[in-house]
Structures are given as structure tokens and as C-alpha cells.
SEGUNU-524747 format. One record per residue: residue in three letters; x, y, z of N, C-alpha, C in turn. Coordinates in nm, 2 decimals. Example, Ala and Ser with C-alpha at 12.3 -4.5 7.8 and 13.67 -1.06 7.14 Angstrom:
(r "Ala"; (1.32; -0.57; 0.78); (1.23; -0.45; 0.78); (1.32; -0.33; 0.78))
(r "Ser"; (1.28; -0.22; 0.71); (1.37; -0.11; 0.71); (1.29; 0.00; 0.79))
//
This chain:
(r "Unk"; (0.08; -0.12; 0.00); (0.00; 0.00; 0.00); (0.09; 0.12; 0.00))
(r "Unk"; (0.07; 0.21; -0.09); (0.15; 0.33; -0.10); (0.11; 0.43; 0.00))
(r "Unk"; (0.21; 0.50; 0.06); (0.18; 0.60; 0.16); (0.16; 0.73; 0.09))
(r "Unk"; (0.07; 0.81; 0.14); (0.05; 0.95; 0.09); (0.16; 1.04; 0.12))
(r "Unk"; (0.21; 1.11; 0.03); (0.32; 1.20; 0.05); (0.28; 1.31; 0.15))
(r "Unk"; (0.37; 1.34; 0.24); (0.35; 1.45; 0.34); (0.43; 1.57; 0.30))
(r "Unk"; (0.49; 1.57; 0.19); (0.57; 1.68; 0.14); (0.49; 1.80; 0.13))
(r "Unk"; (0.53; 1.92; 0.17); (0.45; 2.04; 0.16); (0.44; 2.07; 0.01))
(r "Unk"; (0.32; 2.12; -0.03); (0.29; 2.16; -0.16); (0.38; 2.29; -0.19))
(r "Unk"; (0.43; 2.30; -0.31); (0.51; 2.42; -0.33); (0.42; 2.54; -0.35))
(r "Unk"; (0.47; 2.66; -0.32); (0.39; 2.78; -0.33); (0.35; 2.80; -0.48))
(r "Unk"; (0.43; 2.76; -0.57); (0.39; 2.78; -0.71); (0.26; 2.71; -0.75))
(r "Unk"; (0.23; 2.60; -0.68); (0.11; 2.52; -0.72); (-0.01; 2.57; -0.64))
(r "Unk"; (0.00; 2.66; -0.55); (-0.11; 2.71; -0.47); (-0.17; 2.84; -0.53))
(r "Unk"; (-0.30; 2.85; -0.53); (-0.36; 2.97; -0.58); (-0.32; 3.09; -0.50))
(r "Unk"; (-0.30; 3.20; -0.57); (-0.26; 3.32; -0.50); (-0.37; 3.42; -0.48))
(r "Unk"; (-0.49; 3.39; -0.52); (-0.60; 3.48; -0.50); (-0.74; 3.41; -0.49))
(r "Unk"; (-0.83; 3.48; -0.44); (-0.97; 3.44; -0.43); (-1.06; 3.56; -0.44))
(r "Unk"; (-1.15; 3.56; -0.54); (-1.23; 3.68; -0.56); (-1.38; 3.66; -0.54))
(r "Unk"; (-1.45; 3.76; -0.50); (-1.59; 3.76; -0.48); (-1.65; 3.84; -0.60))
(r "Unk"; (-1.76; 3.79; -0.65); (-1.83; 3.86; -0.76); (-1.89; 3.99; -0.72))
(r "Unk"; (-1.95; 3.99; -0.60); (-2.03; 4.10; -0.55); (-2.02; 4.11; -0.40))
(r "Unk"; (-2.05; 4.22; -0.34); (-2.07; 4.22; -0.19); (-2.17; 4.11; -0.15))
(r "Unk"; (-2.15; 4.05; -0.03); (-2.23; 3.94; 0.01); (-2.38; 3.97; 0.01))
(r "Unk"; (-2.42; 4.09; 0.06); (-2.56; 4.13; 0.07); (-2.62; 4.15; -0.07))
(r "Unk"; (-2.55; 4.20; -0.16); (-2.60; 4.21; -0.30); (-2.61; 4.07; -0.37))
(r "Unk"; (-2.51; 3.99; -0.34); (-2.51; 3.85; -0.40); (-2.63; 3.78; -0.35))
(r "Unk"; (-2.67; 3.80; -0.22); (-2.79; 3.73; -0.16); (-2.92; 3.77; -0.22))
(r "Unk"; (-2.93; 3.88; -0.30); (-3.05; 3.92; -0.37); (-3.08; 3.81; -0.47))
(r "Unk"; (-3.20; 3.76; -0.48); (-3.23; 3.66; -0.59); (-3.19; 3.71; -0.72))
(r "Unk"; (-3.13; 3.63; -0.80); (-3.07; 3.67; -0.93); (-3.17; 3.74; -1.02))
(r "Unk"; (-3.29; 3.70; -1.02); (-3.39; 3.76; -1.11); (-3.43; 3.90; -1.06))
(r "Unk"; (-3.39; 3.94; -0.94); (-3.42; 4.07; -0.88); (-3.30; 4.16; -0.87))
(r "Unk"; (-3.18; 4.10; -0.88); (-3.05; 4.17; -0.85); (-3.03; 4.29; -0.95))
(r "Unk"; (-3.05; 4.27; -1.08); (-3.03; 4.38; -1.17); (-3.12; 4.50; -1.15))
(r "Unk"; (-3.24; 4.47; -1.10); (-3.34; 4.58; -1.08); (-3.30; 4.65; -0.95))
(r "Unk"; (-3.24; 4.59; -0.85); (-3.21; 4.65; -0.72); (-3.07; 4.71; -0.71))
(r "Unk"; (-2.98; 4.66; -0.79); (-2.84; 4.71; -0.77); (-2.78; 4.74; -0.91))
(r "Unk"; (-2.68; 4.83; -0.91); (-2.60; 4.86; -1.03); (-2.46; 4.82; -1.00))
(r "Unk"; (-2.40; 4.74; -1.09); (-2.26; 4.70; -1.06); (-2.19; 4.66; -1.19))
(r "Unk"; (-2.06; 4.66; -1.17); (-1.97; 4.61; -1.27); (-1.85; 4.54; -1.20))
(r "Unk"; (-1.74; 4.51; -1.26); (-1.63; 4.44; -1.20); (-1.57; 4.52; -1.09))
(r "Unk"; (-1.58; 4.65; -1.09); (-1.51; 4.74; -1.00); (-1.60; 4.81; -0.89))
(r "Unk"; (-1.72; 4.83; -0.93); (-1.81; 4.92; -0.85); (-1.94; 4.86; -0.83))
(r "Unk"; (-2.01; 4.90; -0.72); (-2.14; 4.85; -0.69); (-2.22; 4.95; -0.62))
(r "Unk"; (-2.35; 4.97; -0.66); (-2.44; 5.06; -0.58); (-2.56; 4.98; -0.56))
(r "Unk"; (-2.61; 4.99; -0.43); (-2.73; 4.92; -0.39); (-2.81; 5.01; -0.30))
(r "Unk"; (-2.91; 5.07; -0.35); (-2.98; 5.18; -0.28); (-2.88; 5.29; -0.26))
(r "Unk"; (-2.87; 5.33; -0.13); (-2.78; 5.44; -0.10); (-2.64; 5.39; -0.05))
(r "Unk"; (-2.62; 5.26; -0.06); (-2.49; 5.20; -0.02); (-2.40; 5.18; -0.15))
(r "Unk"; (-2.27; 5.21; -0.13); (-2.18; 5.20; -0.24); (-2.06; 5.11; -0.20))
(r "Unk"; (-2.00; 5.04; -0.29); (-1.90; 4.95; -0.27); (-1.79; 4.96; -0.38))
(r "Unk"; (-1.67; 4.93; -0.34); (-1.55; 4.92; -0.43); (-1.49; 4.79; -0.42))
(r "Unk"; (-1.45; 4.73; -0.53); (-1.38; 4.60; -0.53); (-1.23; 4.63; -0.51))
(r "Unk"; (-1.17; 4.56; -0.42); (-1.04; 4.58; -0.37); (-0.96; 4.45; -0.36))
(r "Unk"; (-0.83; 4.47; -0.32); (-0.75; 4.35; -0.29); (-0.71; 4.37; -0.14))
(r "Unk"; (-0.74; 4.26; -0.07); (-0.69; 4.25; 0.07); (-0.57; 4.15; 0.07))
(r "Unk"; (-0.45; 4.21; 0.07); (-0.33; 4.12; 0.06); (-0.29; 4.06; 0.19))
(r "Unk"; (-0.25; 3.93; 0.19); (-0.19; 3.86; 0.30); (-0.06; 3.82; 0.26))
(r "Unk"; (0.05; 3.88; 0.31); (0.19; 3.84; 0.26); (0.22; 3.69; 0.29))
(r "Unk"; (0.29; 3.64; 0.19); (0.34; 3.50; 0.20); (0.48; 3.50; 0.25))
(r "Unk"; (0.50; 3.44; 0.37); (0.63; 3.44; 0.44); (0.74; 3.38; 0.34))
(r "Unk"; (0.85; 3.44; 0.34); (0.97; 3.39; 0.27); (0.96; 3.42; 0.12))
(r "Unk"; (0.86; 3.51; 0.08); (0.85; 3.55; -0.06); (0.82; 3.70; -0.07))
(r "Unk"; (0.82; 3.75; -0.19); (0.78; 3.89; -0.21); (0.64; 3.90; -0.26))
(r "Unk"; (0.57; 3.79; -0.25); (0.43; 3.77; -0.30); (0.33; 3.78; -0.19))
(r "Unk"; (0.20; 3.77; -0.23); (0.09; 3.77; -0.13); (-0.02; 3.69; -0.18))
(r "Unk"; (-0.11; 3.64; -0.09); (-0.24; 3.58; -0.12); (-0.33; 3.70; -0.12))
(r "Unk"; (-0.41; 3.72; -0.23); (-0.49; 3.84; -0.24); (-0.64; 3.80; -0.24))
(r "Unk"; (-0.71; 3.86; -0.14); (-0.86; 3.84; -0.14); (-0.92; 3.95; -0.23))
(r "Unk"; (-0.99; 3.91; -0.34); (-1.06; 4.01; -0.42); (-1.19; 4.04; -0.35))
(r "Unk"; (-1.19; 4.13; -0.25); (-1.30; 4.15; -0.17); (-1.36; 4.29; -0.20))
(r "Unk"; (-1.48; 4.31; -0.16); (-1.55; 4.43; -0.17); (-1.55; 4.51; -0.04))
(r "Unk"; (-1.54; 4.64; -0.05); (-1.54; 4.73; 0.07); (-1.66; 4.83; 0.05))
(r "Unk"; (-1.74; 4.84; 0.16); (-1.84; 4.94; 0.16); (-1.78; 5.07; 0.21))
(r "Unk"; (-1.81; 5.18; 0.14); (-1.75; 5.31; 0.17); (-1.86; 5.41; 0.18))
(r "Unk"; (-1.83; 5.53; 0.24); (-1.92; 5.64; 0.24); (-1.92; 5.70; 0.10))
(r "Unk"; (-2.03; 5.77; 0.07); (-2.06; 5.83; -0.07); (-1.94; 5.92; -0.11))
(r "Unk"; (-1.89; 5.99; -0.01); (-1.78; 6.09; -0.04); (-1.65; 6.01; -0.09))
(r "Unk"; (-1.62; 5.90; -0.02); (-1.51; 5.82; -0.06); (-1.53; 5.76; -0.20))
(r "Unk"; (-1.65; 5.71; -0.22); (-1.68; 5.66; -0.35); (-1.66; 5.76; -0.46))
(r "Unk"; (-1.71; 5.88; -0.44); (-1.70; 5.99; -0.54); (-1.55; 6.03; -0.56))
(r "Unk"; (-1.47; 6.03; -0.45); (-1.33; 6.05; -0.46); (-1.26; 5.95; -0.54))
(r "Unk"; (-1.30; 5.82; -0.52); (-1.24; 5.71; -0.60); (-1.27; 5.73; -0.75))
(r "Unk"; (-1.40; 5.77; -0.78); (-1.43; 5.79; -0.92); (-1.35; 5.91; -0.98))
(r "Unk"; (-1.33; 6.01; -0.90); (-1.25; 6.13; -0.94); (-1.11; 6.08; -0.98))
(r "Unk"; (-1.05; 5.99; -0.91); (-0.92; 5.94; -0.93); (-0.91; 5.81; -1.01))
(r "Unk"; (-1.02; 5.76; -1.06); (-1.02; 5.63; -1.13); (-0.91; 5.61; -1.23))
(r "Unk"; (-0.89; 5.72; -1.31); (-0.79; 5.71; -1.42); (-0.66; 5.78; -1.38))
(r "Unk"; (-0.64; 5.80; -1.25); (-0.52; 5.87; -1.20); (-0.45; 5.79; -1.10))
(r "Unk"; (-0.33; 5.83; -1.06); (-0.25; 5.76; -0.95); (-0.30; 5.81; -0.82))
(r "Unk"; (-0.37; 5.72; -0.75); (-0.43; 5.76; -0.62); (-0.35; 5.72; -0.50))
(r "Unk"; (-0.22; 5.67; -0.52); (-0.14; 5.62; -0.41); (-0.11; 5.73; -0.31))
(r "Unk"; (-0.10; 5.86; -0.35); (-0.07; 5.97; -0.26); (-0.19; 6.01; -0.18))
(r "Unk"; (-0.31; 5.96; -0.22); (-0.43; 5.99; -0.14); (-0.43; 5.92; -0.01))
(r "Unk"; (-0.46; 5.99; 0.10); (-0.46; 5.92; 0.23); (-0.56; 5.81; 0.23))
(r "Unk"; (-0.54; 5.71; 0.32); (-0.64; 5.60; 0.32); (-0.77; 5.65; 0.38))
(r "Unk"; (-0.88; 5.58; 0.34); (-1.01; 5.62; 0.38); (-1.07; 5.50; 0.46))
(r "Unk"; (-1.17; 5.53; 0.55); (-1.23; 5.42; 0.63); (-1.33; 5.35; 0.53))
(r "Unk"; (-1.34; 5.22; 0.56); (-1.43; 5.13; 0.49); (-1.47; 5.01; 0.58))
(r "Unk"; (-1.56; 4.93; 0.52); (-1.60; 4.81; 0.59); (-1.60; 4.70; 0.50))
(r "Unk"; (-1.55; 4.58; 0.54); (-1.54; 4.47; 0.45); (-1.68; 4.42; 0.42))
(r "Unk"; (-1.71; 4.39; 0.30); (-1.85; 4.35; 0.25); (-1.86; 4.21; 0.21))
(r "Unk"; (-1.76; 4.13; 0.25); (-1.76; 3.98; 0.22); (-1.72; 3.90; 0.34))
(r "Unk"; (-1.78; 3.79; 0.36); (-1.73; 3.69; 0.46); (-1.62; 3.61; 0.41))
(r "Unk"; (-1.51; 3.60; 0.48); (-1.40; 3.52; 0.44); (-1.40; 3.39; 0.51))
(r "Unk"; (-1.43; 3.28; 0.45); (-1.46; 3.16; 0.51); (-1.35; 3.11; 0.61))
(r "Unk"; (-1.22; 3.14; 0.59); (-1.12; 3.09; 0.68); (-1.12; 3.17; 0.81))
(r "Unk"; (-1.20; 3.28; 0.82); (-1.20; 3.37; 0.94); (-1.34; 3.38; 0.99))
(r "Unk"; (-1.40; 3.27; 1.04); (-1.54; 3.27; 1.08); (-1.57; 3.38; 1.18))
(r "Unk"; (-1.69; 3.45; 1.16); (-1.74; 3.55; 1.25); (-1.66; 3.67; 1.27))
(r "Unk"; (-1.56; 3.70; 1.19); (-1.48; 3.82; 1.21); (-1.46; 3.90; 1.09))
(r "Unk"; (-1.53; 3.88; 0.98); (-1.49; 3.95; 0.86); (-1.60; 4.05; 0.81))
(r "Unk"; (-1.73; 4.00; 0.79); (-1.83; 4.09; 0.73); (-1.85; 4.21; 0.82))
(r "Unk"; (-1.83; 4.33; 0.77); (-1.84; 4.45; 0.85); (-1.72; 4.49; 0.92))
(r "Unk"; (-1.61; 4.42; 0.91); (-1.48; 4.45; 0.97); (-1.44; 4.59; 0.92))
(r "Unk"; (-1.41; 4.68; 1.02); (-1.36; 4.81; 0.98); (-1.21; 4.80; 0.94))
(r "Unk"; (-1.18; 4.87; 0.83); (-1.05; 4.88; 0.77); (-1.03; 5.00; 0.70))
(r "Unk"; (-0.91; 5.01; 0.63); (-0.88; 5.13; 0.55); (-0.87; 5.09; 0.40))
(r "Unk"; (-0.91; 5.18; 0.31); (-0.90; 5.15; 0.17); (-0.79; 5.25; 0.12))
(r "Unk"; (-0.69; 5.20; 0.05); (-0.58; 5.28; -0.01); (-0.59; 5.27; -0.16))
(r "Unk"; (-0.62; 5.38; -0.22); (-0.63; 5.39; -0.37); (-0.49; 5.36; -0.43))
(r "Unk"; (-0.49; 5.31; -0.55); (-0.36; 5.27; -0.62); (-0.36; 5.34; -0.75))
(r "Unk"; (-0.28; 5.28; -0.84); (-0.27; 5.33; -0.98); (-0.39; 5.29; -1.06))
(r "Unk"; (-0.42; 5.34; -1.18); (-0.54; 5.31; -1.25); (-0.55; 5.16; -1.29))
(r "Unk"; (-0.43; 5.09; -1.30); (-0.44; 4.95; -1.34); (-0.43; 4.86; -1.22))
(r "Unk"; (-0.45; 4.91; -1.10); (-0.45; 4.83; -0.98); (-0.57; 4.85; -0.89))
(r "Unk"; (-0.63; 4.75; -0.84); (-0.74; 4.77; -0.75); (-0.69; 4.83; -0.62))
(r "Unk"; (-0.78; 4.91; -0.55); (-0.74; 4.96; -0.42); (-0.70; 4.85; -0.32))
(r "Unk"; (-0.62; 4.88; -0.22); (-0.58; 4.78; -0.12); (-0.65; 4.81; 0.01))
(r "Unk"; (-0.69; 4.70; 0.07); (-0.75; 4.70; 0.20); (-0.65; 4.67; 0.31))
(r "Unk"; (-0.65; 4.75; 0.42); (-0.56; 4.74; 0.53); (-0.64; 4.73; 0.66))
(r "Unk"; (-0.61; 4.62; 0.73); (-0.68; 4.61; 0.86); (-0.62; 4.71; 0.96))
(r "Unk"; (-0.70; 4.76; 1.05); (-0.66; 4.86; 1.15); (-0.56; 4.81; 1.24))
(r "Unk"; (-0.47; 4.90; 1.29); (-0.36; 4.86; 1.38); (-0.41; 4.79; 1.51))
(r "Unk"; (-0.52; 4.83; 1.56); (-0.57; 4.77; 1.69); (-0.65; 4.65; 1.67))
(r "Unk"; (-0.67; 4.60; 1.55); (-0.75; 4.48; 1.52); (-0.67; 4.36; 1.56))
(r "Unk"; (-0.73; 4.28; 1.65); (-0.66; 4.16; 1.70); (-0.71; 4.03; 1.64))
(r "Unk"; (-0.79; 4.04; 1.53); (-0.85; 3.92; 1.47); (-0.74; 3.84; 1.40))
(r "Unk"; (-0.77; 3.72; 1.37); (-0.68; 3.63; 1.30); (-0.64; 3.69; 1.16))
(r "Unk"; (-0.75; 3.75; 1.09); (-0.72; 3.81; 0.96); (-0.62; 3.92; 0.97))
(r "Unk"; (-0.64; 4.01; 1.07); (-0.54; 4.12; 1.09); (-0.40; 4.06; 1.12))
(r "Unk"; (-0.40; 3.96; 1.20); (-0.27; 3.90; 1.24); (-0.20; 3.84; 1.11))
(r "Unk"; (-0.28; 3.77; 1.03); (-0.23; 3.71; 0.91); (-0.18; 3.82; 0.81))
(r "Unk"; (-0.25; 3.94; 0.81); (-0.21; 4.04; 0.72); (-0.08; 4.11; 0.77))
(r "Unk"; (-0.07; 4.13; 0.90); (0.05; 4.19; 0.95); (0.17; 4.10; 0.95))
(r "Unk"; (0.15; 3.98; 0.99); (0.27; 3.89; 1.01); (0.30; 3.80; 0.89))
(r "Unk"; (0.20; 3.79; 0.80); (0.22; 3.70; 0.68); (0.18; 3.56; 0.72))
(r "Unk"; (0.16; 3.47; 0.62); (0.12; 3.33; 0.64); (0.23; 3.24; 0.57))
(r "Unk"; (0.24; 3.12; 0.63); (0.34; 3.03; 0.58); (0.26; 2.93; 0.48))
(r "Unk"; (0.33; 2.84; 0.42); (0.26; 2.75; 0.32); (0.15; 2.67; 0.38))
(r "Unk"; (0.17; 2.62; 0.50); (0.07; 2.54; 0.57); (-0.06; 2.62; 0.59))
(r "Unk"; (-0.04; 2.75; 0.64); (-0.16; 2.83; 0.66); (-0.23; 2.87; 0.52))
(r "Unk"; (-0.15; 2.89; 0.42); (-0.19; 2.92; 0.29); (-0.28; 2.80; 0.24))
(r "Unk"; (-0.23; 2.68; 0.26); (-0.30; 2.56; 0.22); (-0.43; 2.55; 0.30))
(r "Unk"; (-0.42; 2.57; 0.43); (-0.54; 2.57; 0.52); (-0.65; 2.67; 0.47))
(r "Unk"; (-0.61; 2.79; 0.43); (-0.71; 2.88; 0.38); (-0.77; 2.83; 0.25))
(r "Unk"; (-0.69; 2.78; 0.16); (-0.75; 2.73; 0.03); (-0.84; 2.62; 0.05))
(r "Unk"; (-0.82; 2.53; 0.15); (-0.90; 2.42; 0.18); (-1.04; 2.46; 0.23))
(r "Unk"; (-1.05; 2.58; 0.29); (-1.19; 2.62; 0.34); (-1.27; 2.68; 0.23))
(r "Unk"; (-1.21; 2.71; 0.11); (-1.29; 2.77; 0.01); (-1.36; 2.67; -0.09))
(r "Unk"; (-1.47; 2.71; -0.14); (-1.54; 2.62; -0.23); (-1.46; 2.60; -0.36))
(r "Unk"; (-1.47; 2.49; -0.42); (-1.40; 2.46; -0.55); (-1.47; 2.55; -0.65))
(r "Unk"; (-1.39; 2.60; -0.75); (-1.44; 2.69; -0.85); (-1.53; 2.61; -0.95))
//
């Protein structure tokens, strides 16, 4: 009987991102009603008076210059949304970070993600804004973002996600 290999999977073979199509609350609207209730594309979403921006929440991968990126949505105030639109085709990296709330549940972090307060940092026109957890946040997600994750944690995260 052959033994299963316990060799760690190489980083190159592990997915480096996971994205959400829409904010969770908008995704929960029945499909036949969604287009009538919300306006959205790959980058922006408006649902009633609530507005969202699709971002990247990076989690550094220890021992590399790379990261695992959550393609997550952030709910922002109307003024922040308007500012993002003003800078959509410009370099927004010099813009100070703005407050936001995470609009997706991240399965590897039960009970700690939907509505998590964070900061949104605009980027260049060809990059999604970056989400940064607050300094005082003691959650596992914030810890992973600050300290990075090793290959075992990376694999553990991927195993909690549904297959594409």
C-alpha cells in the first residue's frame, strides 16, 4: 500500500487569489431581482444608497515577495466613492487611506470579517485599491495580514474555500 506524501505543496502550485463577484448582501438578492435592485460592474457596486468598491486585501506569504490576495468588496461612504471615481484614471497612491467596511465573509476567518472596519488605499489606474486592517485589530485576519502566512496556513485557507 502506497503512503500518501506529506511533502509540503510548493507555493507555485497554490492559488494566489480568491475573488468575490459582488458584496455578500448584494449577492444574496435573488438573481432575477438583482439587476433591478443594484447597479454593478467588476469594480463598483451601488445598492440603494450604499456603495462598494472592489479591492485587494493582501496577506503576505512568508519567505517570498508575493501575497495571497482576497478580491473583496469594501463598503465606503458616498464621499469616498466619489473621490475614487475622481481618481479612477489617475494615480491615487498619494491619497490618504479612507475608512471602509469589509463587505464579504472570508470563510477561513469565521465570525470576524463581514463588516470589519479597515482602510482603503487607492492605487494606480491599473491596480485595485488595497484594504488594510486597522492597527488595533486583534483578529486572525489582521494578524495574518500583519505577520504573513506560511505555506501550511496558505493551504489551510485554500481548503476552506469552495471549489471553482
